[in-house]
C-alpha positions in Angstrom: -39.9 -2.7 22.5 -36.9 -4.2 20.5 -34.3 -5.6 22.9 -30.8 -6.4 21.7 -29.1 -9.4 23.2 -26.2 -8.8 25.4 -23.9 -10.8 23.1 -24.9 -8.7 20.1 -24.6 -5.5 22.0 -21.1 -6.5 23.1 -20.0 -7.3 19.5 -21.4 -4.0 18.2 -19.7 -2.0 21.0 -16.4 -3.7 20.1 -16.7 -3.4 16.3 -18.2 0.1 15.7 -15.4 2.2 17.5 -12.7 0.2 15.7 -14.6 0.6 12.4 -14.8 4.4 13.0 -11.1 4.6 13.8 -9.9 2.4 10.9 -12.2 4.3 8.4 -10.7 7.6 9.5 -7.2 6.2 9.1 -7.9 4.7 5.7 -9.6 7.8 4.4 -6.7 10.0 5.7 -4.1 7.8 3.9 -6.0 7.9 0.6 -6.4 11.7 1.0 -2.6 12.0 1.5 -2.0 9.9 -1.6 -4.4 12.3 -3.5 -2.5 15.3 -2.0 0.9 14.0 -3.1 -0.5 13.3 -6.6 -1.7 16.9 -7.1 0.4 18.9 -4.8 2.5 20.4 -7.7 -0.7 21.9 -9.2 -1.8 23.5 -5.9 1.4 24.9 -4.5 2.5 28.4 -5.5 -0.8 29.7 -6.8 -2.0 31.7 -3.8 -5.1 29.7 -3.2 -7.3 30.8 -0.4 -7.9 28.5 2.6 -11.6 28.0 1.9 -10.8 26.8 -1.7 -8.4 24.2 -0.4 -10.8 23.1 2.3 -13.6 22.7 -0.3 -11.3 20.7 -2.5 -10.3 18.3 0.2 -13.9 18.0 1.4 -15.1 16.9 -2.0 -12.1 14.6 -2.4 -12.9 13.0 1.0 -16.5 12.3 -0.2 -15.3 10.9 -3.5 -12.9 8.4 -1.7 -15.4 7.1 0.9 -16.3 4.0 -1.2 -12.6 3.2 -1.7 -11.8 3.5 2.0 -14.8 1.5 3.2 -13.7 -2.0 2.1 -10.2 -1.6 3.7 -11.7 -0.2 6.9 -14.2 -3.1 7.2 -11.4 -5.6 6.6 -9.1 -4.1 9.2 -11.9 -3.5 11.8 -13.3 -7.0 11.5 -9.9 -8.5 11.7 -9.0 -6.4 14.8 -12.3 -7.1 16.5 -12.1 -10.9 16.3 -8.4 -10.8 16.9 -8.9 -8.9 20.1 -11.6 -11.1 21.5 -9.6 -14.2 20.4 -6.4 -13.0 22.1 -8.3 -12.2 25.3 -10.0 -15.6 25.2 -13.4 -14.1 25.1 -14.1 -15.8 21.8 -13.1 -19.1 23.4 -15.5 -18.5 26.2 -18.3 -17.8 23.8 -17.7 -21.0 21.9 -17.4 -22.9 25.1 -20.9 -21.7 26.0 -22.2 -23.3 22.8 -22.4 -20.1 20.7 -21.3 -20.8 17.1 -19.0 -18.4 15.2 -21.7 -17.5 12.7 -24.1 -16.5 15.6 -21.3 -14.3 17.1 -20.9 -12.7 13.6 -24.6 -12.3 13.1 -25.0 -8.6 14.4 -21.9 -7.6 12.5 -23.1 -9.3 9.3 -26.4 -7.2 9.6 -24.4 -4.1 10.3 -22.0 -4.5 7.4 -24.9 -5.3 5.1 -26.5 -1.9 6.0 -23.1 -0.3 5.4 -22.8 -2.0 2.0 -26.3 -0.8 1.1 -25.5 2.7 2.3 -22.3 2.6 0.3 -24.3 1.8 -2.9 -26.8 4.6 -2.3 -23.9 7.0 -1.4 -22.1 6.1 -4.6 -25.2 6.4 -6.7 -26.4 9.8 -5.4 -23.6 11.6 -3.6 -20.5 10.5 -5.5 -21.6 11.9 -8.9 -22.1 15.4 -7.3 -18.9 15.3 -5.3 -16.8 14.1 -8.2 -18.2 16.8 -10.5 -17.4 19.5 -8.0 -14.0 18.0 -7.2 -12.8 17.6 -10.8 -14.2 21.0 -11.7 -12.4 22.6 -8.8 -9.2 20.8 -9.7 -9.5 21.9 -13.3 -10.0 25.5 -12.1 -6.9 25.3 -9.9 -4.9 24.0 -12.9 -6.0 26.9 -15.0 -5.1 29.5 -12.3 -1.9 31.4 -13.0 0.8 30.9 -10.3 1.9 33.7 -8.1 4.7 35.4 -10.0 8.2 35.1 -8.4 10.9 36.4 -10.8 14.1 34.4 -10.2 17.5 36.1 -10.2 20.0 35.5 -13.0 17.7 33.7 -15.5 15.0 34.7 -17.9 11.5 34.3 -16.4 8.9 33.1 -18.9 5.9 32.9 -16.6 4.3 36.0 -18.0 2.6 35.2 -21.4 4.3 37.2 -24.2 7.1 38.5 -22.0 10.7 37.4 -21.0 11.9 39.2 -17.9 15.5 39.1 -16.6 16.8 40.6 -13.3 20.4 40.6 -12.1 19.7 41.1 -8.4 17.0 41.6 -5.8 17.0 43.4 -2.4 15.3 40.9 0.0 14.4 43.7 2.5 12.9 46.4 0.2 12.0 44.1 -2.8 13.8 46.4 -5.2 14.8 44.7 -8.5 18.1 45.6 -10.1 19.4 45.6 -13.7 16.1 44.7 -15.3 15.7 43.6 -19.0 12.2 43.1 -20.5 11.4 41.5 -23.9 7.9 42.1 -25.0 7.1 39.8 -28.0 3.3 39.7 -27.5 2.9 41.2 -31.0 5.4 38.9 -32.7 9.2 38.6 -32.6 9.5 41.1 -35.5 7.7 43.8 -33.4 9.6 43.1 -30.2 9.6 45.8 -27.6 12.8 45.8 -25.4 13.1 47.7 -22.1 16.2 48.0 -19.9 16.2 49.8 -16.5 18.6 50.3 -13.7 16.1 49.2 -11.0 12.4 48.8 -10.5 9.5 47.3 -8.5 6.9 44.7 -9.3 3.3 44.7 -7.8 -0.2 43.5 -8.7 -3.1 45.8 -9.3 -6.0 45.9 -6.8 -8.3 43.8 -9.0 -5.4 41.2 -9.7 -5.9 41.6 -13.4 -2.6 43.4 -14.2 1.1 43.5 -13.2 2.6 46.9 -12.7 6.3 47.3 -13.3 7.7 50.6 -12.0 11.0 51.2 -13.7 13.7 53.8 -12.8 16.5 55.2 -15.0 16.3 53.2 -18.2 15.7 53.2 -21.9 13.4 51.3 -24.3 13.7 50.3 -28.0 10.8 49.4 -30.3 10.7 48.4 -34.0 8.0 50.4 -35.7 7.8 47.9 -38.7 6.9 50.5 -41.3 8.8 48.8 -44.1 6.6 48.7 -47.3 8.9 46.6 -49.6 10.7 43.3 -49.1 14.2 44.5 -49.9 16.6 44.0 -47.1 18.5 47.2 -48.0 15.5 49.4 -47.0 15.8 51.3 -43.8 13.7 50.2 -40.8 12.0 52.7 -38.5 12.4 52.3 -34.8 11.7 54.2 -31.6 14.2 54.8 -28.8 13.2 56.4 -25.5 15.1 57.3 -22.3 13.3 57.7 -19.0 13.9 58.3 -15.4 10.6 56.8 -14.3 8.2 54.6 -16.3 5.2 52.3 -15.4 4.5 49.3 -17.6 1.1 47.6 -17.4 1.0 43.9 -18.2 -2.1 41.7 -18.5 -1.8 39.0 -15.9 -5.0 37.5 -14.4 -4.1 36.3 -10.9 -7.7 35.8 -9.8 -9.2 32.4 -9.1 -12.2 31.8 -11.5 -14.4 28.7 -11.3 -15.1 26.6 -14.4 -18.7 25.8 -15.3 -19.7 22.4 -13.9 -21.9 21.5 -16.9 -18.8 20.1 -18.7 -18.2 17.5 -16.0 -21.9 16.8 -15.4 -22.1 15.5 -19.0 -19.3 12.9 -18.4 -19.7 9.5 -16.8 -18.4 10.7 -13.4 -21.4 13.0 -13.0 -24.2 10.4 -13.7 -26.1 8.1 -11.4 -27.2 4.6 -12.4 -30.4 5.7 -14.3 -28.5 8.4 -16.2 -25.7 6.0 -17.1 -28.2 3.5 -18.4 -29.9 6.2 -20.5 -26.6 7.4 -21.9 -25.6 3.8 -22.7 -28.8 3.2 -24.6 -28.4 6.3 -26.8 -24.7 5.6 -27.3 -25.3 2.0 -28.2 -27.9 2.9 -30.8 -25.6 5.5 -32.3 -22.7 3.1 -32.4 -24.7 0.4 -34.0 -26.0 2.8 -36.6 -22.5 4.0 -37.5 -21.3 0.4 -37.9 -24.3 -0.5 -40.1 -23.7 2.6 -42.3 -20.1 1.8 -42.6 -20.9 -1.8 -43.6 -23.4 -0.7 -46.2 -21.0 1.8 -47.6 -18.3 -0.8 -47.9 -20.7 -3.1 -49.7 -21.8 -0.3 -52.0 -18.2 0.4 -53.0 -17.4 -3.3 -53.7 -17.4 -4.9 -57.1 -20.3 -7.1 -56.0 -22.6 -4.0 -55.8 -21.3 -1.9 -58.7 -21.0 -4.6 -61.4 -24.7 -5.2 -61.7 -27.4 -4.3 -64.2 -31.2 -4.6 -64.3 -32.5 -7.8 -65.6 -34.1 -7.4 -69.1 -37.3 -9.3 -69.4 -38.8 -10.6 -72.6 -42.1 -8.8 -73.8 -44.1 -11.9 -72.8 -42.6 -12.0 -69.2 -43.1 -8.3 -68.9 -46.8 -8.5 -69.8 -47.4 -11.3 -67.3 -45.8 -9.3 -64.5 -47.5 -6.0 -65.2 -50.2 -6.7 -62.7 -47.8 -6.9 -59.7 -45.4 -4.3 -61.0 -44.3 -1.6 -58.5 -43.6 1.9 -60.0 -41.1 4.3 -58.4 -42.9 7.5 -57.5 -39.9 9.7 -58.1 -38.8 8.5 -61.5 -42.0 6.9 -62.7 -40.1 3.8 -63.8 -40.8 0.3 -62.7 -38.4 -1.4 -60.3 -36.6 -4.2 -61.9 -34.6 -7.1 -60.3 -30.9 -6.8 -60.4 -28.6 -9.5 -61.7 -24.8 -9.7 -61.4 -22.7 -9.2 -64.4 -20.2 -11.8 -65.5 -17.1 -9.7 -66.6 -13.9 -11.4 -67.8 -11.5 -9.1 -65.9 -8.3 -10.7 -67.1 -9.2 -10.7 -70.8 -10.5 -7.1 -70.6 -7.4 -5.9 -68.8 -4.9 -7.6 -71.0 -6.7 -6.3 -74.1 -5.7 -2.7 -73.1 -2.4 -1.1 -74.2 0.5 -1.1 -71.7 -0.1 2.6 -71.0 -3.8 2.1 -70.3 -3.0 -0.9 -68.1 -0.6 1.3 -66.0 -3.3 4.0 -65.8 -5.9 1.6 -64.7 -3.6 0.1 -62.0 -2.7 3.6 -60.7 -6.4 4.7 -60.5 -7.2 1.4 -58.7 -4.4 1.9 -56.3 -5.4 5.6 -55.6 -9.0 4.5 -55.1 -8.0 1.7 -52.7 -5.7 4.0 -50.7 -8.4 6.7 -50.5 -11.0 4.2 -49.4 -8.6 2.7 -46.8 -7.7 6.1 -45.3 -11.4 7.0 -45.2 -12.4 3.9 -43.4 -9.4 4.0 -41.2 -10.5 7.3 -39.9 -14.1 6.0 -39.5 -12.7 3.0 -37.6 -10.9 5.3 -35.2 -14.1 7.2 -34.5 -16.0 4.0 -33.9 -13.2 2.7 -31.6 -13.3 5.9 -29.6 -17.1 5.7 -29.3 -16.9 2.0 -28.3 -14.3 2.8 -25.6 -16.6 5.5 -24.3 -19.4 2.9 -24.1 -17.2 0.5 -22.2 -16.1 3.2 -19.8 -19.8 4.0 -19.0 -20.4 0.3 -18.5 -17.5 -0.1 -16.1 -18.7 3.0 -14.1 -22.1 1.4 -13.8 -20.8 -2.0 -12.6 -18.4 -0.2 -10.2 -21.3 1.1 -8.2 -22.2 -2.5 -7.4 -18.7 -4.1 -7.0 -17.4 -1.7 -4.4 -20.5 -2.2 -2.2 -20.2 -6.0 -2.6 -16.5 -5.8 -1.7 -17.5 -4.5 1.8 -19.3 -7.9 2.4 -16.4 -9.9 0.9 -13.8 -8.2 3.1 -15.9 -8.7 6.2 -16.1 -12.5 5.5 -12.4 -12.5 5.0 -11.4 -10.3 8.0 -13.7 -11.8 10.7 -12.8 -15.5 10.3 -9.2 -14.6 9.8 -9.1 -12.7 13.0 -10.8 -15.6 14.8 -8.1 -17.9 13.4 -4.9 -15.9 14.1 -6.2 -14.5 17.4 -4.0 -11.5 17.3 -5.4 -8.0 18.1 -4.0 -4.5 18.0 -2.4 -2.7 15.0 0.4 -5.2 14.3 -0.4 -8.4 12.5 -4.0 -7.2 11.5 -2.6 -4.2 9.6 0.0 -6.3 7.8 -2.5 -8.8 6.7 -5.1 -6.2 5.8 -2.7 -4.2 3.7 -1.5 -7.3 1.9 -5.0 -8.4 1.1 -6.1 -4.9 0.0 -3.1 -4.6 -2.3 -3.9 -8.0 -3.8 -7.5 -6.8 -4.3 -6.4 -3.5 -5.8 -4.1 -5.2 -8.3 -6.7 -7.7 -9.4 -9.4 -5.0 -9.6 -7.1 -2.8 -11.8 -6.3 -5.7 -14.1 -10.0 -6.4 -14.6 -10.7 -2.7 -15.1 -7.9 -2.4 -17.8 -9.2 -5.6 -19.5 -12.7 -4.2 -19.6 -11.9 -0.7 -20.8 -9.6 -2.0 -23.5 -12.3 -4.3 -24.8 -10.4 -7.5 -24.1 -13.1 -8.7 -21.7 -16.7 -7.9 -21.3 -17.3 -5.0 -18.9 -19.0 -7.2 -16.3 -16.2 -9.8 -16.4 -13.5 -7.2 -15.7 -15.3 -5.4 -13.0 -16.4 -8.5 -11.1 -13.0 -10.2 -11.4 -11.7 -9.2 -8.0 -15.0 -10.2 -6.3 -15.0 -13.5 -8.1 -11.5 -14.3 -6.8 -11.9 -13.1 -3.2 -15.4 -14.5 -2.6 -14.2 -18.1 -2.5 -11.4 -17.1 -0.1 -14.0 -15.6 2.2 -16.2 -18.7 2.0 -13.2 -20.9 2.7 -12.0 -18.9 5.7 -15.5 -18.7 7.2 -15.8 -22.5 6.8 -12.4 -23.1 8.4 -13.0 -20.7 11.3 -16.5 -22.2 11.9 -15.0 -25.7 12.2 -11.9 -24.5 14.2 -9.5 -25.7 11.6 -5.8 -24.9 11.9 -4.8 -23.2 8.6 -2.1 -20.8 9.8 0.0 -23.2 11.9 3.3 -23.8 10.2 3.7 -27.2 11.7 0.5 -28.4 10.0 1.8 -27.7 6.6 5.3 -28.9 7.4 4.0 -32.3 8.6 1.8 -32.5 5.5 4.8 -31.9 3.3 6.9 -34.4 5.1 4.1 -37.0 4.8 3.8 -36.2 1.1 7.5 -36.8 0.3 7.7 -39.8 2.8 9.8 -38.2 5.5 9.2 -40.1 8.7 8.3 -38.3 11.8 10.0 -38.7 15.2 8.4 -40.9 17.9 7.8 -39.7 21.4 7.5 -42.4 24.0 7.4 -41.6 27.7 7.4 -43.9 30.7 3.9 -44.7 32.0 3.0 -44.0 35.5 0.8 -47.2 35.7 1.5 -50.3 33.7 -1.2 -52.9 33.6 0.6 -55.5 31.5 4.3 -56.0 31.5 6.0 -56.9 28.2 6.7 -60.6 27.5 10.4 -60.1 26.8 11.2 -63.7 25.7 8.3 -63.6 23.1 9.4 -60.1 22.0 13.0 -61.4 21.6 11.7 -64.1 19.3 9.6 -61.7 17.3 12.6 -59.4 16.9 14.7 -62.3 15.7 12.1 -63.1 13.0 11.8 -59.4 12.2 15.5 -59.2 11.6 15.4 -62.1 9.2 12.4 -60.7 7.3 14.0 -57.3 7.1 17.2 -58.7 5.8 15.3 -60.8 3.3 13.4 -57.8 2.1 16.6 -55.7 1.6 18.3 -58.5 -0.3 15.3 -59.3 -2.6 13.9 -55.8 -3.3 15.4 -52.9 -5.3 15.4 -49.2 -4.4 13.9 -48.3 -7.7 11.0 -49.9 -9.6 10.4 -49.7 -13.4 7.9 -47.2 -14.6 5.4 -49.6 -16.1 5.9 -52.1 -13.3 5.2 -49.4 -10.8 1.9 -48.4 -12.4 0.9 -52.1 -12.8 1.2 -52.7 -9.1 0.3 -49.0 -8.3 3.3 -48.9 -5.9 1.8 -51.5 -3.6 4.4 -53.3 -1.4 2.8 -55.9 0.9 6.0 -57.2 2.4 7.0 -53.7 3.5 3.6 -53.1 4.9 3.9 -56.4 6.9 7.2 -55.3 8.3 5.8 -51.8 9.2 2.9 -53.4 11.0 5.1 -55.7 13.0 7.4 -52.8 14.0 4.4 -50.9 15.3 3.1 -53.9 17.2 6.5 -54.4 19.0 6.8 -50.7 19.8 3.3 -50.6 21.2 4.0 -53.6 23.5 7.4 -52.5 24.6 6.0 -49.0 25.4 4.7 -50.6 28.7 8.3 -51.4 29.8 9.7 -49.7 32.9 13.2 -49.7 31.4 14.3 -46.2 30.4 17.0 -47.5 28.0 14.4 -49.6 26.1 12.0 -46.7 25.9 14.8 -44.5 24.5 15.7 -47.1 22.0 12.0 -47.4 20.8 12.1 -43.7 19.9 14.9 -44.4 17.4 12.5 -46.4 15.3 11.4 -44.5 12.1 7.7 -44.5 11.0 7.5 -46.4 7.7 5.1 -44.6 5.4 6.5 -45.0 1.9 5.2 -48.4 1.0 1.6 -47.6 -0.1 1.2 -44.3 -1.9 -1.4 -44.9 -4.6 -2.7 -48.5 -4.1 -5.8 -47.4 -2.2 -6.7 -44.3 -4.2 -5.8 -45.5 -7.7 -7.6 -48.4 -9.4 -5.8 -50.7 -11.9 -7.6 -49.1 -14.8 -6.6 -45.6 -13.6 -3.0 -46.8 -13.1 -2.8 -47.9 -16.7 -4.1 -44.5 -17.8 -1.5 -42.7 -15.7 1.3 -44.9 -17.2 0.2 -43.7 -20.7 -0.3 -40.0 -19.8 3.3 -39.1 -19.0 2.9 -35.4 -17.9 0.9 -36.8 -14.9 2.3 -40.3 -14.5 6.0 -39.4 -14.6 6.0 -36.8 -11.7 4.0 -39.2 -9.5 6.3 -42.1 -10.4 9.4 -40.0 -9.4 7.7 -38.9 -6.1 6.8 -42.5 -5.3 10.4 -43.7 -6.0 11.8 -40.9 -3.8 9.6 -42.1 -1.0 10.7 -45.6 -1.6 14.3 -44.5 -1.3 13.6 -42.9 2.0 11.8 -46.1 3.1 14.8 -48.1 2.1 17.0 -46.0 4.4 14.5 -46.5 7.2 14.6 -50.3 6.6 18.3 -50.2 7.1 18.0 -48.2 10.2 15.3 -50.7 11.5 17.7 -53.6 11.0 20.3 -51.9 13.1 17.8 -50.9 15.9 16.4 -54.4 15.9 19.8 -55.9 16.7 20.5 -53.4 19.4 17.1 -53.8 21.0 17.4 -57.6 20.9 20.7 -57.4 22.6 19.3 -55.2 25.4 16.3 -57.5 25.9 18.6 -60.6 26.0 20.7 -59.0 28.7 17.5 -58.2 30.6 16.3 -61.8 30.4 19.7 -63.2 31.5 19.8 -61.2 34.7 
């Protein structure tokens, strides 16, 4: 019997409920976005509840692969954030369990989810998308429920304009009605005016019935036989106390045939897409080859040729291997190019003939250009269709792979930030998913427009986010601090040469007391060395001199070493004033920026290559300027500290 370890069971019990919750939330958000996109096409059409429910069911199935990566990212981030915040992750690591072992059951689970997402997208999504888009197209084609506004002409009924001046909200009676029927053309318009009326739909919802009271109608009979405007026009005028008008208006909901969508790329699985791609590629290559051959046949290289005329002796020698055309019964003869002096032949013509030749050539070129421009548009449309099929095929793989990528981003990130709940994890997840969505859309546009290959565009987002997942997993496994602001602040300060503050506290137990007379002598020598350095050195070094020495400053390094030695020895003092004064010493770090990393040969190369050498030179000189200020501060602190030590010695 298979027995799951308690650690694995705990991780699965923590992850799966969060995954179910986040998947439901993400799918609901995407469905709401779908609703807001198509709400104008659904509202006001009298759709039955089961039609809307069917529409949202197929839409939910179609958006499952889109919601899965975001749900996995959010669930994994919340899972490891929760156990990190409650110190459970720390307890596991303290017991000797590595992060990868903690992640192992979830890695297997997410791998199964990714495989299921691929199978779902390959077999279920084509069916659901065909039904969803067919249903959406049918909803678009359905006529809206007719609501005639007051005071303006209603043009919702095809072939009719209806105007009402007022409407009784209780009885639904329409007042002061005007109807213009131009379904048979504006010259045969049929105009009806009534004092009041009612509007209703027939039982089969195929007609509108207008019941009119106390009105009259006018109709042009259009019996004129001549075109003279002075001829009389026959018309018909009718007065009525009650009249019913029947108008064709199909208000039923009819479903469109699904075969149209099934032939598109959205209705095909991987095997069908590959079959369609093979046939389309062959057709596209054939069209391109035919166009190339046609262009060559129309060129002067093909037309200005003639059969090579052989001598009787050559003809007799080649009769044995001569091929005879079955249709014409004539032997095939090799073709040789004609050498035609175009310039002399053209200028030998009269000016009128020259103009005629140029006009014919121009007409021929424009006709050929238009013909091949049309053919190029047809080939471009076919090529874009091929690229769209290719992107759809790669999409079935990239969305499944994105599930794994987002897990290896979310899990280590949650272990690093150690924040659970729906606060910080949601913010980070949304930011990462928006970044993924933007990159994925850029790659998709590049692929469909033919700028990149289809596989390059569709795998772009995965290629960018996979290194991020590997990096975060590596950092989380080694317990690296990458989201601590102080880490980056200290690194930046170190880069520009900004010295950090010292922190020295009084020791509870002192083994060796400082030798104050010896330290006083060392301070005296340090003051002299420091003054000599400030007098002899400059704040700025020349560009080529800097790269020749690679920024190395041995004297400054010697002073910094001596300062650290004095601080280390005096930190054993029991005098609070001396300890406080030691904390005023800056840490000298600007004397050796490149000397260890850059060889003399590489330094000469940097000095020649200005785009790299100049910024590094300016950075080093800025650090040297800060070091110069620290040297001046050290001089002042040395004198104050020596005075304090001398007072202590003289007591």
